[in-house]
C-alpha positions as CSV (number, residue, x, y, z in Angstrom):
1,M,-103.8,-61.0,62.2
2,S,-103.5,-57.3,62.4
3,S,-101.0,-57.8,65.1
4,E,-98.3,-59.8,62.3
5,L,-98.9,-56.6,60.6
6,A,-95.9,-53.2,60.9
7,P,-97.9,-50.4,62.1
8,H,-99.8,-49.1,59.4
9,D,-102.9,-46.3,58.3
10,V,-105.8,-45.6,56.3
11,T,-107.0,-43.4,54.9
12,V,-109.5,-41.3,51.7
13,E,-107.5,-39.7,49.5
14,E,-108.9,-38.2,45.8
15,Y,-107.1,-39.9,42.6
16,K,-108.4,-37.6,39.2
17,G,-111.4,-36.2,40.9
18,N,-112.5,-40.3,42.2
19,K,-111.9,-41.3,45.8
20,I,-109.2,-43.8,46.8
21,L,-108.7,-46.0,49.9
22,K,-105.1,-46.2,50.8
23,I,-103.6,-47.9,53.6
24,Y,-100.3,-47.4,54.1
25,K,-97.1,-48.2,56.7
26,I,-96.1,-45.5,59.6
27,D,-93.5,-44.8,62.0
28,D,-93.5,-44.4,66.2
29,E,-95.4,-41.2,65.9
30,G,-97.8,-41.9,62.8
31,N,-96.1,-40.4,60.2
32,E,-96.3,-42.1,56.9
33,L,-92.7,-44.2,55.9
34,E,-91.9,-42.4,53.1
35,K,-89.8,-45.4,52.0
36,Y,-92.7,-48.4,51.9
37,G,-95.4,-46.5,50.7
38,T,-98.7,-47.2,50.1
39,I,-98.6,-51.1,50.7
40,V,-102.2,-50.7,49.2
41,S,-104.6,-48.6,47.6
42,F,-108.4,-48.9,45.5
43,G,-111.4,-47.3,44.7
44,L,-114.5,-48.2,45.1
45,T,-115.5,-50.5,42.0
46,K,-112.8,-52.8,44.3
47,A,-113.5,-52.4,47.2
48,K,-117.2,-53.6,45.7
49,Y,-115.3,-56.6,44.7
50,I,-113.3,-57.5,48.4
51,L,-116.6,-56.5,50.0
52,E,-118.4,-59.5,47.4
53,H,-115.0,-62.2,47.9
54,I,-114.5,-60.8,51.6
55,D,-115.3,-64.9,52.9
56,D,-112.6,-65.8,49.8
57,I,-110.0,-63.7,50.8
58,K,-110.3,-65.1,54.7
59,K,-109.7,-68.3,53.6
60,F,-106.9,-67.5,51.5
61,V,-105.5,-66.1,53.8
62,E,-105.9,-69.1,56.3
63,T,-104.3,-71.0,53.8
64,Y,-101.9,-69.4,53.5
65,S,-100.5,-67.5,56.1
66,K,-100.2,-71.6,57.6
67,E,-97.1,-72.2,54.4
């Protein structure tokens, strides 16, 4: 699946004293593309919900990627 996606990277940053996971697009040298900014970012609570529903998310991608 990742071959379908634009080059990207992941980092852990801090926002208002809380850790967040950030996924962002990068250029050929691995630098963040300012034009696009962050693809998605979320903290621990949302990460836990995502993990609890990872199978639902996978099914969603499989079902609707074919359209």
